[in-house]
C-alpha positions as CSV (number, residue, x, y, z in Angstrom):
1,X,86.3,-54.6,49.8
2,X,83.5,-54.7,47.3
3,X,82.9,-57.0,44.2
4,X,80.3,-57.1,41.4
5,X,78.7,-60.8,40.3
6,X,76.4,-62.4,38.8
7,X,73.3,-64.1,39.9
8,X,74.2,-67.3,38.9
9,X,78.0,-66.8,40.6
10,X,76.1,-66.5,44.1
11,X,73.9,-69.6,43.2
12,X,77.1,-71.7,42.5
13,X,79.3,-70.4,45.1
14,X,77.7,-68.7,48.1
15,X,81.2,-68.1,49.9
16,X,81.8,-65.1,47.6
17,X,79.8,-63.2,50.1
18,X,82.0,-64.1,52.8
19,X,85.2,-62.1,51.5
20,X,83.5,-58.7,50.9
21,X,81.8,-56.3,52.9
22,X,79.4,-55.8,50.3
23,X,78.5,-57.5,47.1
24,X,76.9,-56.0,44.3
25,X,74.5,-58.0,42.3
26,X,73.9,-57.5,38.3
27,X,72.3,-59.8,35.4
28,X,75.4,-60.3,33.4
29,X,73.2,-60.8,30.5
30,X,70.8,-57.8,30.7
31,X,73.3,-55.7,32.8
32,X,70.4,-54.7,35.2
33,X,71.1,-54.1,38.8
34,X,69.5,-56.9,40.8
35,X,70.8,-55.9,44.7
36,X,73.2,-55.7,47.4
37,X,74.1,-58.3,49.7
38,X,75.8,-56.8,52.9
39,X,78.4,-58.2,55.3
40,X,76.7,-59.7,58.8
41,X,79.0,-57.5,60.5
42,X,76.9,-54.5,59.0
43,X,73.8,-56.3,58.7
44,X,72.2,-54.7,62.1
45,X,73.7,-51.1,61.1
46,X,71.8,-51.4,57.8
47,X,68.5,-52.9,58.8
48,X,68.3,-50.1,61.4
49,X,68.7,-47.4,59.0
50,X,66.3,-49.0,56.4
51,X,63.8,-49.2,59.5
52,X,64.4,-45.7,60.0
53,X,63.6,-44.7,56.3
54,X,60.5,-46.9,56.2
55,X,59.2,-45.4,59.4
56,X,59.6,-41.6,58.2
57,X,58.0,-42.5,54.7
58,X,55.2,-44.0,56.6
59,X,55.0,-41.0,58.8
60,X,55.0,-38.7,55.7
61,X,52.1,-40.7,54.3
62,X,50.1,-40.3,57.4
63,X,50.6,-37.0,58.0
64,X,49.2,-36.3,54.3
65,X,46.2,-38.2,55.3
66,X,45.5,-36.7,58.8
67,X,45.4,-33.1,57.2
68,X,42.1,-34.4,56.0
69,X,40.9,-36.1,59.3
70,X,38.3,-33.9,60.9
71,X,37.6,-31.9,58.3
72,X,34.1,-33.2,57.8
73,X,31.4,-33.5,60.7
74,X,29.1,-36.4,61.1
75,X,25.5,-35.7,62.3
76,X,24.4,-37.5,65.5
77,X,21.9,-39.8,64.0
78,X,24.7,-41.3,61.6
79,X,27.1,-42.1,64.2
80,X,27.6,-45.5,65.2
81,X,26.1,-47.0,61.7
82,X,28.1,-49.9,59.7
83,X,28.0,-49.2,56.1
84,X,24.9,-50.8,54.8
85,X,22.7,-49.0,57.8
86,X,24.4,-45.6,56.8
87,X,23.4,-46.1,53.1
88,X,19.9,-47.3,54.2
89,X,19.7,-43.8,56.2
90,X,21.0,-41.5,54.0
91,X,18.8,-42.9,50.9
92,X,16.0,-42.3,53.4
93,X,17.0,-38.7,54.1
94,X,17.2,-38.2,50.3
95,X,14.0,-39.5,49.4
96,X,12.1,-37.3,52.5
97,X,11.1,-40.7,54.4
């Protein structure tokens, strides 16, 4: 069973959440959809599903980034330098020192 309630309704009476499988929350004044409360018996399933979706999105982002990894090679003289040392070495190389 489901129900649509306002934010103030939940603040006044949190027992509303106990009688339903999920409760949709809307701002009754602006009719904006604010969220969803899920019954405790479904919470673990929903949490696992959301974690799976989030992991897939992170993996997709990582795969997009990783296609550029290794596309450039660093000369041996620049390996192991921090950012300040690297900037100074590059500046020396450009100036011919």
